[in-house]
C-alpha positions, 0 to 999 in steps of 0.5 A: 900710614897718613900724617896729620899736619898741626899748623900754629894755630892748632898748637894754639888752640890745644894750649888754650884750656891750660892758658886759660887754667893758668889766667884763673889762677893768678892773683887778682893784678891791680885790684885791692886785696880781695876781703877774706870771704872774697869778692862777690857781685850780685847781678840782676840784667835789665834786659833779660830779668836774670839775677846772678849772686856769684863769689868771683875771687877768693884768697886773691885768685879768680874762680873760674867756675864763677867767672864762666856764670859771669860770663853767660849772665852779661852775654849779648842779650840780643843774639845770645853770643857769650864772650869772656868779661874781662875780670879786671872790669869786675875788679872795678865794678867791685870797687865802685860798690864799695866806695858807694856803701851799695849793698843791692845788686848791680843792674847791667843795662848793656855789656858785652856786644857782638859785631852785629849788635854794634854794627847794629847800634852805631847805625841808630846812635852816634855816640856807639863806638865803633871799637867799642869795648863792649866788643872786647868784653872789657865793658860794662853799663850799669846803675846802682838803683838808689843812688844818684848816677852823677855821684856814681859817675864820680866815683867811678872817675876816682877809681882812675881805673878806665873808661867812664861814660855818663848817660844822666838822661838814661840813668846809667853810667859806663864802665871799662877796664880800657885806658883811662878816659872820660866823656 
């Protein structure tokens, strides 16, 4: 009888679905309390034309199905690669919308980037980090149409919840759930 050998990596892979379910059922860490109706975000992707309106958290818990839909929309639009978007980044966007009093869809300029896309962009611009938070699914470049980009930057900085980049000439800001820093 042939015995199969289980490696530590096999064990880890087998536990990922369970870990993902447990993680998605965790409370919203570090976020303001969820309103009774839940945390809702509407998106418009400026490069693909796709739209999504979704409640991603209800009763203080993230919704795994909603997060999967967001991951798909915020994929690397150049390669089609999909990655998990950090819910803490979504919470930053949600809070930013609340503080701005913005009711429309968040216009997405960029979100997850594959290593190939990030490297291609680095070759074209000195402003792209080698270890970009976009590679980790922790960053989103966005705009709120009708909200001044400098005001949006200031509101994001006031959150003190991650990185904030300001690209006034291109009319967008960068937000991420990494350490607090500004550029």
